C-alpha positions in Angstrom: -11.0 -20.2 -11.9 -7.6 -18.2 -13.0 -8.2 -16.2 -16.4 -4.4 -17.2 -17.1 -4.3 -21.1 -16.1 -7.5 -21.5 -18.2 -5.9 -20.5 -21.4 -4.4 -23.1 -23.4 -0.8 -22.7 -24.3 0.2 -23.3 -27.9 3.1 -25.5 -28.5 5.2 -25.1 -31.7 5.8 -28.2 -34.0 9.6 -28.1 -33.0 8.7 -28.4 -29.3 8.4 -31.9 -27.5 6.4 -31.9 -24.5 6.6 -34.9 -21.7 4.2 -35.3 -19.0 5.4 -38.2 -16.6 3.6 -38.3 -13.2 4.2 -34.7 -12.0 7.3 -34.0 -14.0 6.6 -31.8 -17.0 9.3 -31.6 -19.7 9.6 -29.4 -22.1 12.5 -29.3 -24.8 13.0 -27.2 -27.8 15.4 -26.0 -30.1 17.4 -24.1 -27.2 17.2 -26.6 -24.7 15.3 -28.5 -22.1 13.6 -27.2 -18.9 11.7 -29.3 -16.5 9.4 -28.5 -13.7 7.3 -30.4 -11.0 3.6 -29.6 -11.3 1.9 -29.1 -7.5 -0.8 -32.1 -7.1 -3.5 -29.2 -6.9 -2.9 -28.9 -10.5 -3.2 -31.4 -13.5 -1.5 -30.7 -16.9 -3.0 -32.7 -20.3 -1.7 -32.3 -23.6 -4.3 -31.7 -26.5 -2.8 -31.3 -30.4 -0.9 -28.5 -30.1 -1.8 -27.0 -27.0 -1.2 -27.5 -23.0 -4.0 -27.2 -20.7 -4.0 -26.7 -17.0 -6.8 -27.6 -14.9 -7.2 -26.8 -11.0 -8.1 -29.6 -8.9 -11.1 -27.9 -6.7 -12.5 -24.3 -6.5 -10.3 -23.6 -3.4 -8.2 -20.4 -2.8 -4.8 -21.9 -3.2 -5.7 -23.9 -6.2 -7.0 -21.2 -8.3 -3.8 -19.1 -7.1 -1.6 -22.1 -8.0 -3.6 -22.4 -11.6 -3.0 -19.1 -12.5 1.1 -19.7 -11.3 1.6 -23.0 -13.1 -0.3 -21.3 -16.4 2.8 -18.9 -16.3 5.0 -21.1 -15.6 4.2 -23.4 -18.2 4.0 -20.6 -21.0 7.5 -19.0 -20.1 8.8 -22.8 -20.5 7.5 -22.9 -23.9 8.9 -19.5 -24.5 12.2 -20.6 -23.3 13.0 -23.3 -25.0 11.8 -21.8 -28.5 12.6 -17.9 -28.2 14.8 -17.4 -24.9 14.9 -14.5 -22.7 17.1 -11.8 -21.8 17.6 -9.3 -19.4 19.8 -5.9 -20.2 21.6 -4.0 -16.8 23.3 -0.5 -17.2 26.3 0.4 -15.3 26.1 4.1 -14.3 29.3 5.7 -12.7 32.5 7.0 -13.7 35.1 4.6 -13.3 32.7 1.8 -13.2 33.3 -1.1 -15.3 32.3 -5.0 -16.4 34.8 -7.3 -18.4 33.9 -11.2 -19.0 36.8 -13.7 -18.1 35.1 -17.1 -19.0 32.2 -17.7 -17.2 33.3 -15.0 -14.7 32.2 -11.6 -14.5 34.4 -9.4 -13.0 33.0 -5.7 -12.1 34.9 -2.9 -10.4 32.2 -0.7 -9.1 34.3 1.8 -6.9 34.8 -0.7 -3.8 38.6 -1.1 -3.1 38.8 -4.7 -4.7 37.1 -6.2 -8.0 34.0 -8.0 -7.4 34.2 -11.9 -9.4 30.9 -12.9 -10.2 30.2 -17.0 -11.3 27.5 -17.1 -14.1 25.0 -20.1 -13.4 24.7 -22.7 -15.5 22.2 -22.1 -18.7 22.8 -18.1 -18.5 25.5 -16.4 -21.0 26.2 -13.1 -21.1 27.7 -10.4 -23.3 29.0 -7.0 -22.1 29.2 -3.9 -24.3 31.0 -0.9 -23.0 28.8 -0.4 -20.0 25.8 -2.8 -20.6 25.7 -5.9 -19.3 23.2 -8.4 -20.9 22.0 -12.0 -19.5 20.8 -14.3 -21.7 19.2 -17.8 -21.2 15.6 -20.1 -21.6 14.8 -20.1 -17.9 13.3 -16.8 -17.2 13.1 -17.2 -13.3 17.0 -17.7 -13.3 17.8 -15.0 -15.8 15.9 -12.7 -13.9 17.1 -13.8 -10.3 20.9 -14.1 -12.1 20.3 -10.0 -12.9 18.8 -9.1 -9.5 22.0 -10.6 -8.0 24.2 -8.5 -10.3 22.0 -5.7 -9.7 22.4 -6.0 -6.0 26.0 -5.8 -5.6 26.2 -1.8 -6.3 22.1 -0.7 -6.6 21.3 2.7 -8.2 21.8 5.3 -5.4 19.2 8.2 -5.7 21.1 11.4 -5.8 23.7 10.7 -8.7 22.2 7.6 -9.6 25.3 5.9 -9.5 25.2 1.9 -9.7 24.0 -0.9 -11.7 20.2 -0.3 -12.7 17.8 -2.3 -15.3 18.0 -1.1 -18.8 14.4 -0.2 -18.5 14.7 1.0 -14.8 14.1 4.6 -14.3 16.0 6.1 -11.0 13.7 8.9 -9.3 16.7 11.6 -8.0 16.8 13.2 -4.9 18.1 16.7 -4.1 20.6 17.0 -2.0 21.6 18.8 1.1 19.8 22.6 0.9 22.7 24.0 2.3 25.3 22.6 -0.7 23.7 25.2 -3.1 25.2 28.6 -1.1 
């Protein structure tokens, strides 16, 4: 059994949990999230917690037990506190601005890049920092990865878009350039 999967997930008083067959919905002050639960995992609600049980001791069931334990915990955390992911834009002339639900990036290409924000994701742009927030951890991380993919940081000067907690290991340039 998974240690993460068998841990009970605490449910605050302001969160409403509904289990209808294989659909789990969690509603809180920030919004509502729904997720289909795999048939090898069963979900039960006790007083102030959610419990997950694996159908058997197969390798698949054990791995799904831990996976869904983490996913359900993230759902409860998302509807109560939400999630944030910060990105930094590094480079001379690299900048971003927000126009409604579209982020416009100038990243050294010959044209600006328009990035449409998905539903459920909010963004703030402060100088060279982009902060994404939302209730779905998976969607926040996916959106941050797509924005980072517009101009990944390069290893020679460190220019590009990077996560705020990411460190870029810089390489030495050409050996002949030092002369």
